[in-house]
N, C-alpha and C positions, 0 to 999 in steps of 0.2 A: 504494500500500500504506499509507504514512504516513497518508494522508485516512481511508481504511476503520480504520485503527486509532485515530486521535482519535475519530471518531465513536461507535467502541464505547466507548471510555474517557468520552466525553461521555452516552451513553445510561446507563452505569453511575451516574456522578456524580448523574444527575437522579433516580434511585430512592431511596425510602428501604429501610434495612436495620434488623432488630431487633439486631443487635449489631454494634459497630465494627469488629470483625474480617472481616464479611460485607462490608463495604465495600470491602475489599481482596481480598478471597477469593470472588471470585465466575466468572461463564463470562464476563462482559462485560469485566472487567479482565486475567483471564490471557489470553481472546484477544487483546485489543488489545497486550498486551506481547509477546503472542508474534509476531503480526504485525510490531511494529516491529523485534524481534533478527531477523526473517527479512529484512525490508527491509535492515536493516544487515548480515546476513552476505551478501545477494545485491549491495550496494554494493562490499563488499570483494571479493568473488571477481570482479564485473567491473572494478575497478581492476587487480587483481592480473592479469588475464589481459590486459590492456591499455588500458581505457578509460580515456580522461584524465579525470583527478578533475575536471576542469572541466566534460567533458560528464556526470559523475554529477552535480555539483551543480547543472546546470542542472534536470535530472529532480527533484530533489529541492526547488529553490524553485517547481516547479510545485505543491507542496503547500501552499504560500501561498496560492495561487488556489484550488485544490480543497476545503481546508478548509473556507473561509467560505461557498462554494457548498454544500457538502454539508450545512453546519448550516443553510443558508436550505431547501434542499430537503426534508432530512429533519426537522427540529426546527422549522422556519418561523422560524427566526430573522432578523430583517430585516439586510439589508446597508445600512448607513449609509453616509454621506457618508464620514465619518471612516474605515470600514474600507476603502472603496473608494480613497481619497486614500492611504492605508497600502500598498495591495496594488499601485498604479501608482508608489509610490516604491521599493518591491522591485522591481517589472519593470523599472523604469530603472536600478536600482543593478545589476540582474544584465547589462543589456543593456551599460551602461558597463564593468563587470567585464570583459566578452569581447572589448571592441573593442581 
């Protein structure tokens, strides 16, 4: 959900608007932020019903992989060596955190 919302916000940022307020009040921005809030509420609910916060954070860390992949697939952004190294560091950090 987080990756989808980021793709919507990026789509909005790539467009030109006639007025400054249309940059912030449009279907892409409203949808993107709505999905982010929904994701937050689902995470809070999952923690409330007994899912460990560590398990929820693993799922959220997947966004750091999905967002660059989505940008590559949808927006044709290159995945540079620097991005790959950063993603690798995040994955190693998550693994170390859960050992």
